[in-house]
N, C-alpha and C positions, 0 to 999 in steps of 0.2 A: 144173480148173486151180487152182493155189495162189493164194489171194488175196494181193495186195500192197497195202500202204498207199499212198495217192495221193502222199504227199509226197516219196518218194525218186526220182521221175521225173527230177528235175534233177540227180541224182548222175552225174558223169562216170564212164565205165566204168573209168577208171584211178584212181579215188579210193581211197586206202588204207582198209582196214577200220577202223583206229583213228579216222580222220576221219569215217567213216560213223557209227560209234558215237556220237561227240561230237555230230554234227548231229542224229541221231535222238533222243539224250537231251535236247538243248536244245529241240527242237521239241515234245517230250513234256512239257516243263516240269519235268524232274527234275534235282536236283543230283547231283553225283558221289557224295556220301555216300549218297543214297537209292538210286541205281542199283547202286552197289557193294554196299550192304547187301542188296539183293534177290538178289544173286548170291552172297551169303555171303563177300564179300571186303571189303578195305579201300579207301578212296578213292585211296591212292597206287597201288594195283594198276590201278585204272581210269584214273587220270591217265597212267600209263606206256603203257597201251594206246592211249589217245586221241592221245598225242604220238608214237606210233610207236616207243617205246623197248622195248616188250614185244609179242611176236607172239601172236596168238590161235591157239594150236595145239591147245588142249584142246576136243574136241567137246562135252563136257559143259558147259563154261563158255560156249561159243557158244550152246548151247540155253538156258542160264539167262539170258543177255543178251537173246536173242530173245524169250523168254517175258516178261521184265520190261518190254521195250519194246513188247510186244503185237504181235509180228511172227509171221506164220505161215510165213515162208520165210527160212532162214538165208542165202540168196544176197543178200538185201538188205544184210546185214552184210559177207559175204565178197566180194561182187562177182562171184561165179561166173555164167557165162552161162546155166547151166541151173538150174531151181528146186531147192532143197533143203528140202523141207517139214519143219517142226518137228513132232516127234511127242511124245506124252505119255509115252513109255516110256523116256526117257533118264535118268530119275532113279529109282533103286530105293530103297524104304524097307525097313528091316530087318524081316523077319517076327518077330513076337513082341516088337517094340519097346515095345508097350504095357505089358508086364509090368515091364520095366526102368524105364520112365517112371513107373509107379505106385510102384515101390520107391524111386526117387530123390526123388520128390515126396511120399512118404508122411508121416504125422504124426510130429512130433518126439517126442511122448510117447505112443506107442502102448501101450495096456494089455497087459501080458503076465502070464501065470500063471507061478509058479515053475518049472514043468516046461518052459516056453518060453524060459527064459533062454538067451542066446547062448552059444556054445561058448567055450572058453578061447582065449587068444591063440594058443597053439601049434596047437591044433586048427584054428582059423580060418586060420592061416598055411598049414597043410597043404592046406586046400581051395583057397586062392588059388594055391598052387604048382601043384596039379593042373590048375586052370583055365588057367593060363598054359601048362602042358605041352600041354593040349588045343588051345589056340590055335595052337601051333606044329606039332602033329603031325596035326591033322585036315585033310582036304581041304575040309571044310565048316565051317571054324573059326568063322565069324560066327554062323551059326544054332545050332551046338551050344553054343558058350560063352554066347550070349545066353540060352539056355534055363536055364543055371545061375545067371546073374548076379543075378536078382531076389532069390533066397534069400540069396546071399552078401552082396549089398549091404545087405539088411535086418539081417542079423546083424552085419556090420561096422560099420554106423552105430550100432547099439545098444550094442555092447560097451564103447567107451571110457567111457561114462557110468557104468558099473558098477565102474570101477577107479580107482585112485589112484596117484600117483607114477610111478616108472619103468615099471610095468606098463601104466599108462594111455598113456604115450608110445609103448610098443611096439604097443599096440592101434591108435594113430593111424597108425603106420608101416604096419601091415597095411591099414588103411582106405585110406591113400594108394595102395597098390599095387592095391587093388580098383578104385578110381576110374581109375587109369592103364589097367588092363585094359579097363574099360568104355569109356574114351575110344578105345582102339584098335578096339573092336568097333563103336562107333557112328560112327566117322569116315565121312563121305560118305553115311551111310545113315539118319540121323534128322534131325529139324528142327534148325537151328543153335542154337536156344535150349536144347534139351536137351543137346546136345553141350557147349556152353560152361558150363552148370551143372555137368556132370560134371567138365570140365577144371578149373574154378575150385575145386570141392570137393577135388579131388586135391591141388591146390596148398596149400589151407588145412590139410588133414589133415597134409601133410608139415611145415608150419610148426609145428603142434601136437606132432608127433613130435620135433621139435628134434634131428634126427639128420642128419649130413652126407650120408650115403648116400641117405636118404629125400628130402632137399632137392634133391640132385643129380638124382635120378630125376624129381622134380616139374618141374625145369627142362627136362629132356629132353622130358617129355610136354607141358608148356606150350608149349615151342618148336615142337612139331609143330602145335599149333593155330594159333599165330601164323603159321608159314610157309604153311600151307595156306589161310589167309584173307587173304593179301596183305601181312602185316607182316614181311617178310623181315629188314629191318634190326633190328627188335626181337627177332626170333627168334635171330638171330646173337648179338646182345648178351646175351641171356638165357643161352644155352648157354656162351658164352665166359666170362662172369662166374662161372658155376657151376664150370666146369673150372678156372679160376684159383683159386677158393676152396678146392677140394679138393686141388689139386696138392701143397701142402706136406704133406698127410697121407698121400700115396701110399706113401712109404718104409716107414712102419710100419703101413700100412693093410691091409685084406683084399684078396683077389683081386677081390671084387665091387666094391670102391671103385675099383680100377684099371680094371675092366671098364666101370664107369659113366663114368669119365674118358675112356676111349677112345670110348665111345658118344657122348658129348657132342661130341667132335671130328669124328666121322663125321657127326653131325647138322649141324654148322657147315659141313663140307665140301660136303655136298649142297646146303644152302641157298645157299652162295656160288656153286656151279656153276650153279644155276638162275638166279641173278642175273647170270651171265656174268663173275664175278670169278675168273678161272682161277688166278692166283697164290695167292690166299687159299684157294681150294678145295683145291689140292694141298698147301699148307702145313698145313692142318688134317688132311688125309689122312695126310701123312707122320708127324704126331704120333700119330695113331691107329695107324699101322703100327708105330711104335716101341713103343707100349704093348702091342700084340698080341704082339710078339716077347718082351716081358718076362713074359708070363703063361705058366703051365704048358701043355704040349702038350695039346690037346683041350679047353681051357677054353672055356666058352660061358656068357655071362651069362644068367640064367634068363628074362628077358623082353625085353631089347633084343637078345639073341643076339650080343652083341659077342664077338669072338674072331678067330682068324686067317681063317676062311672068310668071315665077314661083312665084314671089312676088305677082302678081295680082291673081294668082290661089289660093294662100294661104289665101287671103282675103275672098274668097268664103268659104273655109274650116272653117275659124274662125267663120264666121257667122253661119254655120251649127252646129258646135260644141257648140256654145253659145245658140243654139236653138232660133235663130233669123232668120228664113227663109226669111223674107222680105228683110233683110239686105244682106243675101247671094245672093238672086236673083238679087237684085239691083247691087251688085258688079259684078255679072256675065255679066251684060249688057255691061261692058267695057272690058272684056277679049277677047283676040284673040287666039282661039285654034290653029290656024296655026302658031302663033309665038313661040309655044312650040315644040322644036325638039324631045322631049321625048314622044313616044307613050304611055309608061307606065304612065307618069304623066298626059297626056291628058285623058286617061281612068279613072284615079283616080278622076279628077275634074268633069268628067261627073257623076261618082258615087255620088259625093258630091251634084250635082244639083238634082239627083234623091232623095237623102236623104232630101234635102230642100223641095222638092215637097211633099214628104210623110209627113213631119212635118206639111205641110199645108193641109193635107188630100186630096191632089190632086193625086189620085192613077194612073190616066191615064197619067198625066205629069211625075210622078215618073217612070212609066214603060217605057215611051218614052226615058227618059234620060238614064235609065239602059240599054235599048236596044242599044243605041248609045255607051255606055261604053263597052258592050260586043263586038260590031262590031269593036271598036277601038283596044281592046286587051282582048280576052277571058280569058287569064291566069291572068290578073290583077284582074278581077272580081272573078275568080275561087279561088284565094288564098288570097283574102283580107277579113278578118272576117267581117268588117262592110258591105261590099258588099254582102257577103253570107247571113248575117243576114237580110239585106234588102230584098233579094229575098224571104227568108222564110216568112218575115212579109207581103210582098205584096201578096204572095200566100194565106195567111190567110185573108187579107182584101179585095182582088179583087173579083168582082162578074161578072157573065155573060161572054161575049166575052173577056173582059179584063183578066179574070182569065186564059183563054186558052193561051193568050200571055205570062203571067207570068210563067205558067207551062212550056212553051217552053223554056223560059230563064233559068228556074231552071234545065231543062234537059241538056241544053248546057253547063252550068257551074258546073254540078255535085252536085246540092243541092237537097237532098231528102226531100220532103215535105209531112207531114201527112195529 
């Protein structure tokens, strides 16, 4: 039988999860800042949970809260009548992360022989472009790109010191892109300290590049980190300010600048949707939609994959995050999966369709779309918290033969279910 701490015995059965978390935290002597930090989130995120303004829907975050509170049973938080043991398999670490960690934390003045000199800016840019291409085309994008990153990071960090003037700024722009890629690869899969070192260095490199496109890309990447750690308002402010800054340059700018402008608005749209701000979410999506229409047919930004297809995909995600599954499924009727060159992004929208079906309590439909997401990219599902949480929830909800299918999915993506 799962052990339960003695103190929740006085919790009424109908006590909301947020209030349970607050009482458990207070009885453990932890502040909001401490508990939120242990979960990789901000104190505002935890405050909203405790006050009932945000629901605990993410299985991964439930596990982190339970672990931080030293609970062995999730039902102490959720109030479920049946035990839900906390397992140690609900957080995955990126294989080979040690190589990237060593490269990022390596010596600032590593001795190099003349033949070990880093490549030219253009040669390095080509390697980074290929790494981004691999990120979007491989079914196993994290592990394959992670294997390339240590060498790219070392060369990209060393190159700017050997250059001067405009060439040095271009080298910093490439370095910023390297860190943005590393940030994508390490999201949810390394210790928070390493993730934030990478994210901050990407922002600093973009500042040294002193280029509007590079700075806008840094805002997009930095906003990702803010959003995923509970700082939604700051994330929205960051991407909105970046979009407004580059907007006057769009008329005479490149397609990539317009693509980044659109990506910033999609970023704001998703963040607003997750916060329940429906009007703002669709306002930002509308601006991204207009931007996509102004770009050439078939245009796709190299690493945000902004374009017509990604804009349409985001409309589905907004519907799911706003808990309007009917709207999400209606939007899905018009999307073309084949128009999206990114395997990773295709898998993610399939997860969104699975989430929408679960919101409708259509567990068979949810399992169907989740199976398609795993077939498209097992690693996308394996390392995405919302997807992992969905697997755990379906394992609890499904019955009969459907449960066997869900348990097979759970085994494939490494989710341990109680």
